[in-house]
C-alpha positions as CSV (number, residue, x, y, z in Angstrom):
1,M,-79.3,-73.3,-21.8
2,T,-81.5,-71.8,-24.0
3,G,-85.3,-71.4,-24.4
4,A,-88.2,-70.2,-22.9
5,A,-87.2,-68.9,-19.0
6,P,-88.6,-71.0,-16.2
7,K,-92.5,-70.6,-14.5
8,D,-91.4,-72.5,-10.8
9,A,-88.7,-74.6,-9.3
10,G,-89.5,-77.7,-10.7
11,D,-89.1,-76.4,-14.4
12,V,-86.1,-75.0,-13.0
13,L,-84.7,-79.4,-11.9
14,D,-86.7,-80.1,-14.8
15,R,-84.1,-78.3,-16.5
16,G,-81.1,-80.0,-15.1
17,G,-81.0,-76.4,-13.4
18,A,-79.8,-75.8,-9.4
19,L,-81.4,-74.0,-6.9
20,S,-79.7,-71.3,-5.1
21,P,-80.3,-71.1,-0.5
22,H,-79.8,-67.3,-0.9
23,G,-82.1,-66.0,-3.9
24,Q,-85.9,-65.0,-3.4
25,P,-89.2,-66.9,-4.0
26,M,-90.0,-67.7,-8.5
27,E,-93.4,-66.6,-8.3
28,T,-95.5,-65.6,-11.2
29,G,-93.3,-63.4,-12.3
30,A,-90.5,-65.1,-12.8
31,S,-90.8,-65.4,-16.2
32,E,-89.8,-62.1,-17.0
33,G,-86.3,-63.1,-14.3
34,A,-82.5,-64.2,-14.6
35,P,-81.3,-68.4,-16.9
36,P,-82.8,-71.3,-14.1
37,T,-79.1,-72.3,-13.3
38,T,-78.9,-68.5,-11.5
39,S,-80.7,-67.6,-8.4
40,V,-82.1,-63.7,-8.0
41,P,-80.4,-61.6,-5.6
42,R,-82.1,-60.1,-2.6
43,S,-80.7,-57.0,-2.9
44,G,-79.4,-55.7,-7.2
45,N,-79.8,-56.6,-10.4
46,A,-79.1,-61.2,-11.2
47,K,-75.1,-60.2,-11.6
48,G,-75.0,-59.4,-8.1
49,K,-74.3,-55.7,-8.3
50,Q,-74.6,-54.3,-5.5
51,P,-77.9,-51.3,-5.4
52,K,-77.5,-48.5,-6.0
53,D,-77.6,-45.4,-3.6
54,E,-80.6,-43.6,-4.0
55,R,-79.3,-40.3,-1.6
56,P,-78.1,-37.5,-3.4
57,A,-74.9,-37.1,-4.5
58,I,-74.7,-33.8,-3.6
59,I,-76.9,-31.4,-0.8
60,W,-77.0,-27.7,-1.6
61,H,-77.1,-25.0,0.9
62,T,-78.7,-22.3,-0.2
63,A,-77.6,-18.5,1.1
64,A,-80.6,-18.9,3.6
65,D,-79.3,-21.9,5.2
66,L,-75.9,-20.5,5.3
67,A,-77.8,-17.0,7.6
68,T,-79.5,-19.0,9.8
69,P,-77.9,-19.0,13.0
70,L,-75.6,-21.0,14.6
71,E,-75.6,-24.6,16.1
72,E,-73.4,-24.7,19.5
73,T,-70.6,-26.6,18.9
74,K,-71.1,-29.9,21.0
75,W,-67.4,-30.2,22.4
76,V,-66.8,-33.0,24.1
77,V,-63.3,-31.8,25.4
78,E,-62.7,-28.3,23.8
79,G,-59.7,-27.7,25.4
80,L,-58.3,-30.8,23.0
81,Y,-60.6,-28.9,20.2
82,L,-62.7,-32.4,20.4
83,A,-65.6,-32.6,18.1
84,P,-68.2,-33.9,15.7
85,G,-66.8,-32.8,11.9
86,R,-63.6,-33.9,10.9
87,P,-62.4,-37.0,12.5
88,H,-59.5,-36.4,14.8
89,M,-55.9,-38.0,15.2
90,I,-53.4,-39.5,17.5
91,A,-50.1,-39.9,16.0
92,G,-46.6,-41.0,16.7
93,Y,-44.5,-44.3,16.8
94,G,-44.9,-47.3,18.3
95,F,-45.0,-47.4,22.3
96,S,-45.1,-43.6,22.0
97,G,-48.6,-44.1,24.3
98,K,-50.5,-43.1,21.1
99,T,-53.0,-46.2,22.5
100,L,-52.7,-45.5,26.3
101,A,-53.3,-41.7,25.9
102,A,-56.6,-42.8,24.0
103,Q,-57.6,-45.5,26.5
104,S,-57.3,-42.8,28.8
105,L,-59.5,-40.6,27.7
106,A,-62.7,-42.9,27.1
107,L,-62.3,-43.6,30.5
108,S,-63.0,-40.0,31.6
109,V,-65.1,-39.1,28.6
110,A,-66.8,-42.0,29.7
111,S,-66.8,-40.4,33.6
112,G,-67.0,-37.4,33.2
113,K,-63.7,-37.5,35.4
114,D,-60.7,-34.8,33.6
115,V,-58.9,-36.3,30.5
116,W,-55.3,-36.4,31.8
117,G,-56.7,-34.7,35.0
118,F,-56.3,-31.3,33.5
119,F,-59.0,-31.0,30.4
120,S,-62.1,-31.2,31.9
121,V,-65.0,-33.0,29.4
122,E,-68.9,-33.0,28.9
123,P,-69.2,-37.2,30.1
124,G,-70.7,-39.3,27.2
125,T,-71.0,-42.7,25.5
126,V,-67.8,-43.9,23.8
127,R,-67.5,-46.7,21.7
128,H,-63.9,-48.3,20.5
129,L,-62.9,-49.8,17.2
130,D,-59.9,-52.5,18.1
131,Y,-57.9,-53.4,14.8
132,E,-54.9,-53.7,16.3
133,M,-54.7,-54.6,20.6
134,G,-56.8,-57.7,21.1
135,Y,-59.2,-58.7,24.5
136,Q,-57.2,-59.9,27.1
137,A,-54.9,-56.4,26.3
138,T,-57.1,-54.0,26.0
139,K,-58.9,-55.1,29.2
140,R,-55.9,-55.8,30.3
141,R,-55.0,-51.7,30.5
142,Y,-58.8,-50.4,30.4
143,Q,-58.9,-52.3,34.2
144,R,-55.0,-50.4,34.9
145,L,-56.3,-46.2,33.4
146,A,-59.7,-47.5,35.6
147,R,-57.6,-48.3,38.9
148,G,-55.2,-45.0,38.3
149,M,-58.2,-43.0,38.2
150,D,-60.0,-44.9,41.3
151,L,-62.3,-45.2,38.3
152,D,-65.2,-48.3,39.1
153,L,-64.7,-49.8,35.7
154,A,-67.6,-51.9,36.4
155,S,-70.0,-48.9,37.0
156,L,-69.4,-47.2,34.2
157,G,-71.4,-49.8,32.2
158,D,-72.6,-49.3,28.2
159,R,-71.1,-45.9,28.6
160,L,-67.8,-47.1,27.7
161,Q,-68.1,-50.7,24.9
162,V,-65.5,-52.3,22.9
163,T,-64.9,-54.7,19.9
164,N,-62.3,-55.7,19.0
165,Y,-61.1,-56.8,15.4
166,P,-64.3,-55.6,14.1
167,R,-65.5,-57.6,10.9
168,V,-65.9,-54.2,9.4
169,Y,-63.4,-51.9,7.7
170,L,-63.7,-48.3,6.0
171,D,-62.2,-49.7,3.2
172,D,-66.0,-51.6,2.3
173,P,-68.3,-51.0,-0.3
174,D,-70.9,-50.3,2.6
175,A,-68.6,-49.0,4.9
176,E,-71.1,-45.7,5.8
177,D,-73.3,-47.6,6.9
178,A,-72.1,-50.2,8.5
179,Y,-70.4,-47.8,10.8
180,A,-73.4,-45.5,11.0
181,E,-75.7,-48.2,12.4
182,A,-72.2,-49.2,14.4
183,C,-71.7,-45.8,15.8
184,D,-75.3,-44.3,16.5
185,G,-75.8,-43.1,19.8
186,A,-72.2,-42.2,20.6
187,D,-70.8,-39.3,21.7
188,L,-67.0,-40.5,21.4
189,V,-65.9,-43.4,19.4
190,I,-61.6,-44.4,18.6
191,L,-60.4,-46.2,16.0
192,D,-57.3,-48.2,16.8
193,A,-55.8,-47.4,14.1
194,L,-55.9,-46.1,10.4
195,C,-54.1,-48.5,9.2
196,G,-56.4,-51.4,10.5
197,A,-59.6,-50.6,8.9
198,T,-58.3,-50.1,5.6
199,P,-56.0,-52.6,4.6
200,A,-57.3,-53.0,0.9
201,T,-56.4,-48.6,0.6
202,D,-52.5,-48.1,-0.2
203,E,-52.1,-45.0,2.3
204,N,-49.8,-43.6,0.3
205,A,-52.2,-42.5,-2.0
206,S,-54.4,-40.1,-2.1
207,M,-57.8,-42.3,-2.3
208,V,-56.9,-42.9,1.4
209,R,-58.1,-39.7,2.4
210,A,-61.8,-41.0,1.2
211,R,-62.0,-43.3,3.7
212,L,-61.7,-40.4,6.4
213,D,-64.6,-38.2,5.2
214,I,-66.7,-41.3,5.7
215,L,-66.5,-40.5,9.3
216,A,-67.1,-36.9,8.2
217,R,-70.3,-37.3,7.4
218,I,-70.5,-40.5,9.6
219,S,-70.7,-37.5,12.3
220,E,-72.5,-35.2,10.1
221,Q,-75.0,-37.8,10.3
222,T,-74.2,-39.4,14.1
223,G,-73.2,-36.0,16.0
224,S,-70.2,-38.9,17.2
225,T,-66.9,-37.6,17.5
226,F,-63.9,-39.5,16.1
227,V,-61.0,-39.9,17.5
228,I,-58.0,-41.7,14.9
229,I,-55.1,-44.0,16.2
230,H,-52.0,-43.2,13.3
231,H,-48.7,-44.3,13.0
232,A,-46.0,-42.5,12.3
233,G,-43.1,-42.8,9.5
234,K,-39.5,-42.0,8.4
235,S,-40.2,-38.8,8.6
236,R,-38.1,-36.7,6.2
237,T,-38.3,-33.5,8.1
238,S,-38.1,-31.5,11.5
239,D,-42.6,-30.8,10.2
240,S,-44.4,-32.4,12.3
241,R,-47.1,-32.3,10.3
242,Q,-45.8,-34.3,8.1
243,T,-45.2,-37.4,11.3
244,G,-48.4,-39.2,10.4
245,R,-47.5,-42.6,7.8
246,G,-48.8,-42.4,4.9
247,S,-50.1,-40.1,1.7
248,S,-50.9,-36.3,2.8
249,A,-54.4,-36.6,2.2
250,I,-54.8,-37.7,5.6
251,F,-53.7,-35.4,7.4
252,D,-55.9,-33.4,5.1
253,A,-58.9,-34.9,6.1
254,C,-58.6,-35.0,10.0
255,G,-59.7,-32.0,12.1
256,T,-57.3,-31.7,15.0
257,Q,-54.3,-33.8,15.1
258,L,-51.8,-34.2,18.3
259,V,-48.1,-35.7,17.7
260,M,-46.5,-38.0,20.3
261,T,-43.2,-38.2,20.8
262,A,-40.8,-39.9,24.0
263,S,-37.5,-40.7,23.8
264,G,-37.6,-44.0,25.2
265,N,-40.8,-45.7,26.4
266,T,-40.7,-44.5,30.5
267,T,-40.0,-40.7,29.7
268,P,-42.3,-38.2,30.0
269,K,-44.3,-37.9,26.2
270,K,-44.0,-35.7,24.0
271,V,-47.5,-34.0,22.5
272,E,-47.5,-31.2,19.4
273,M,-51.7,-30.2,19.0
274,T,-50.1,-29.8,14.9
275,K,-54.4,-29.1,13.3
276,T,-57.2,-27.8,15.2
277,A,-60.2,-28.7,14.0
278,G,-62.6,-26.5,12.8
279,D,-64.3,-25.2,15.4
280,A,-62.0,-24.0,17.6
281,I,-61.4,-20.7,18.0
282,G,-57.8,-19.1,18.4
283,E,-53.9,-20.9,18.0
284,P,-53.1,-24.8,18.6
285,L,-51.7,-25.5,22.5
286,D,-48.6,-25.6,23.3
287,P,-46.9,-28.8,23.3
288,F,-47.0,-30.6,26.5
289,F,-46.7,-34.5,28.1
290,L,-47.3,-36.8,30.1
291,L,-46.2,-38.3,32.0
292,V,-47.0,-41.9,32.7
293,E,-46.9,-43.6,36.5
294,D,-46.9,-46.1,38.5
295,V,-50.1,-46.8,41.3
296,F,-48.9,-48.4,44.4
297,S,-51.4,-49.8,46.5
298,N,-49.3,-51.6,49.7
299,A,-46.4,-51.7,47.6
300,I,-48.3,-53.8,45.1
301,N,-48.5,-52.2,41.7
302,V,-52.1,-52.3,41.2
303,G,-52.9,-49.2,37.8
304,L,-51.9,-46.8,35.5
305,R,-52.0,-42.5,35.0
306,I,-52.1,-41.0,33.2
307,L,-51.1,-36.6,33.8
308,Y,-50.6,-33.6,31.3
309,R,-47.7,-31.7,32.3
310,K,-46.4,-28.7,30.9
311,A,-42.9,-28.1,29.3
312,D,-41.4,-26.4,32.0
313,E,-42.8,-29.4,34.6
314,V,-41.5,-31.6,33.1
315,E,-37.7,-29.9,32.3
316,D,-37.4,-29.9,36.5
317,S,-37.4,-33.3,36.3
318,G,-34.9,-34.3,33.6
319,P,-32.1,-35.9,35.7
320,E,-35.1,-38.4,36.9
321,A,-36.0,-39.4,33.9
322,D,-32.6,-39.7,32.5
323,A,-31.9,-42.1,35.1
324,L,-35.1,-43.9,34.3
325,E,-34.4,-43.9,30.9
326,R,-30.7,-45.5,31.7
327,D,-32.0,-48.7,34.2
328,V,-34.8,-49.1,31.4
329,T,-31.4,-49.7,28.9
330,K,-29.7,-50.9,31.3
331,I,-32.5,-53.7,31.9
332,I,-33.4,-54.0,28.1
333,G,-30.0,-55.1,27.5
334,I,-29.4,-57.7,30.0
335,I,-32.1,-59.6,28.9
336,E,-31.0,-59.6,25.6
337,A,-28.0,-61.4,25.9
338,D,-30.2,-63.9,28.4
339,P,-33.5,-64.2,26.5
340,G,-35.6,-66.1,29.8
341,C,-33.9,-64.9,32.3
342,S,-35.6,-64.2,35.2
343,Q,-35.5,-61.7,38.0
344,R,-33.7,-62.8,40.1
345,T,-31.0,-62.4,37.4
346,I,-31.7,-59.2,36.4
347,R,-31.5,-57.5,40.1
348,S,-27.8,-59.7,39.9
349,K,-26.6,-58.6,37.1
350,A,-28.3,-55.1,36.9
351,R,-27.1,-54.3,41.0
352,M,-30.6,-53.0,41.0
353,K,-32.8,-52.4,43.9
354,N,-36.5,-55.4,43.8
355,E,-38.8,-52.9,44.2
356,R,-37.4,-50.3,41.5
357,L,-37.5,-53.3,39.3
358,Q,-40.4,-54.4,39.9
359,Q,-42.0,-51.0,39.0
360,L,-39.6,-50.8,35.1
361,L,-40.1,-55.0,34.7
362,V,-43.7,-53.7,35.2
363,R,-44.1,-51.2,32.9
364,L,-42.0,-52.7,30.1
365,V,-44.5,-55.2,30.8
366,D,-47.5,-53.7,30.2
367,E,-45.6,-51.2,27.2
368,E,-44.7,-54.7,25.3
369,R,-41.6,-53.7,25.0
370,V,-41.0,-56.8,27.8
371,I,-42.5,-60.5,27.5
372,R,-43.2,-62.2,31.0
373,T,-43.9,-65.3,30.4
374,K,-43.7,-68.2,33.7
375,S,-41.6,-70.8,33.9
376,G,-42.0,-73.5,37.1
377,N,-42.1,-71.3,39.7
378,A,-40.9,-67.9,38.7
379,Y,-41.0,-65.6,35.7
380,C,-39.0,-65.7,33.3
381,Y,-38.3,-62.6,30.7
382,T,-37.6,-62.0,26.8
383,V,-37.5,-59.0,24.5
384,P,-40.2,-58.8,21.1
385,E,-38.3,-58.5,18.5
386,E,-38.5,-54.6,17.4
387,P,-40.7,-53.4,14.9
388,D,-39.6,-51.7,12.0
389,E,-41.1,-47.9,12.1
390,L,-42.7,-48.2,8.4
391,W,-44.1,-51.4,9.0
392,E,-47.5,-52.7,6.4
393,H,-50.1,-54.9,8.4
394,P,-50.7,-57.9,5.9
395,L,-54.0,-57.6,3.9
């Protein structure tokens, strides 16, 4: 359509044009606007482009600025070197306990209780962005961990907040503003996991660093401390610094990095600090272990607790850990050979005491290594397909 621009909405319709409910009301200045079939966007130009960010791209600090007294570091967990700045990372393979450890950390910050029973913490507000687990699984784990820590979960109120499958991603055009608004006021923000929060970004490309730098800028702005959970890749080296999947730019962009490994689901989780935050004074911590223990009340499994242990404390319990792993391997082998079998069938074939079998089944279900479904008046058990270590999220 050619000719003079329309004067009002009636003129648009008379010329065969269409109106969009997403446009702005036409005023007397419409003669300088877009053709009659194009609505005027709420922001940006007539082609719908994003408005230009008016914030300066580069902000300079003078020598006089650099000479001013340093602000005191706002540690969330000083013993783990967790503070605002670059995002921190917990990396490891599936079932290594990454999310469980992070949720226990969240409860400690929200309640003020020592992290993993060892590291002192500054109590504050926690927000957990879950891109992987879903509401029911996340809720169940928080309830079990809270009972294991002797916490009244409800009493934490809004000091702990969770969102599951949020519809905002680090590679969205407006990611920085959206995350800054969502995280403002939080002392600790947990993001699980990096691949879920960056579905349109190739984590093997160095461009992935730009997504993490967004969190660093938000941290500078809001004072929030970010902890990201990241999956491990098939490392071709014994260097733990290369455990995280994808580009080395991910490691470079992060502050403190904790790498978790375990020889089996029921064995202690080894934790190595492969990098420390910029504000850290001193060397990385020596490797330590996290024990995941079931908590019983009147012979009923009611919760979980995660406890810090030094390396020499765990080595002394090696035979017990080996026995647990043997029993777990036996249980899973029985279930794999007879999918849908009952607990009675497993007990008969494993020749194991019922109390011990029940304890291990509860743990395996919680770790999602075994699936439990109800069939009539009994439960039956199956083993899920084991995910490949280098599996990719669908876009």
